[in-house]
N, C-alpha and C positions, 0 to 999 in steps of 0.2 A: 452709485452711492448709497443715493434714498436723505431724505432728513427725517431728523428726529421729531416726533409727534410732542408737543406743551400738552402734557399731562396734571390735571390737579385734582387732590382725591377729595371729596365733599363730606362733611358728614350727611350722616342721613340718622332719621329716629327707630329706624328698626333696626334688634342687634339682630348677625349674620347678615346683613345687606351694606354693601360700600357702592358709594358710587364717586364715578370722575368722570371730569369735561375736559376737552380737548379742545385744542383749536384745528382742529378739519374735523369738520363734517364727515362722516359715514355711509348715511343710508337715506341723505337730501330729505325728503318730509314723511318717507314711511318711517313706521317702526319693524325690529326682527329680533324676535323670539327664539331663543334654544336654550331647550330643557332639557339639554343632552348632547355630547358630543356628536351622537349617531345624526344630530340636526343640522349640522354644522356643514351641511354639502353645499357644492359650488365651488365659482373662484373671484365673489367679489370682493374685496380687504375685508370686508366686516365677515364673512363667511370666514376666512384664514382668522380674523380676530378672536374668535369663539372656541374655535381649532385651539387655536393656540391656549387662549384663557382655559379651557377642560382640562387640557395637559400640560397645563400650568399644578393643575393638581389641585382640590382644595373647595371647585366650582361646583355647584349644582346646578346654577341656570344666568344665563345671560340674557342682557335686555338693550337694545342700541336701540338711542331715535335719535337721530342728528349725531349733534358731538356729545351727547350724554350716555355713557355706559355704567349701569346697573347690572352689580352682580352678587347673586343668593351662594353666601356660601357654606358647604356643608358641614355638618355639627361639627364643631369644636376646632375648626378651621380660620384662620386670620387672611385676609388680606396683602398680608406680609409677599412682596416681590409682585406682586399683580400689576402696579403701576409702570415695573419694567418692560412685561411683555407687550402693554397698548404705547408705552413712549417709543420700542424697538420696529416698531409692522413693517415701516415704509424702509428699516437698516437693512440694504439689499449683500454687504460689504463689511463682518467684523472684524477685528481689528485678529491679525494676522490670518485673513483668510483674503489672499489676490484676487481680483477679479481674472475673468477667463485671456486669456492671450487673443489675436487676432487668427492665429492656427489651430487653437483649439475651439474656435466659435463658426469657423471657416470647415472644419470635418479634415484640417490636415492642409488644405487649397491654400498656397497665398496669392494673393492677386496681385498679376503683373504692371509694373509703374508705367 
């Protein structure tokens, strides 16, 4: 099922930039910068987060260091909904979506007892 991430939006002095702090370290001690969706390749959680933020729309750039996510907004965009994208990063099964059955996972073969 996964666990939701606690997300706190923090003010910045720069217009068009929003910052979020989470209760999860996403990069270790490294910095990750994404200047566009095409930079968000790979299978790490931080890569998936960048893809989802760009997919939300209104995002020109993403920088992640440890548990701090800084988002450069597109001109005229707001940060509305971005905290929700981050919050749900590790939630695998949404309401109304059932997890796969054993049969589905095993390709129709059910183990004998």
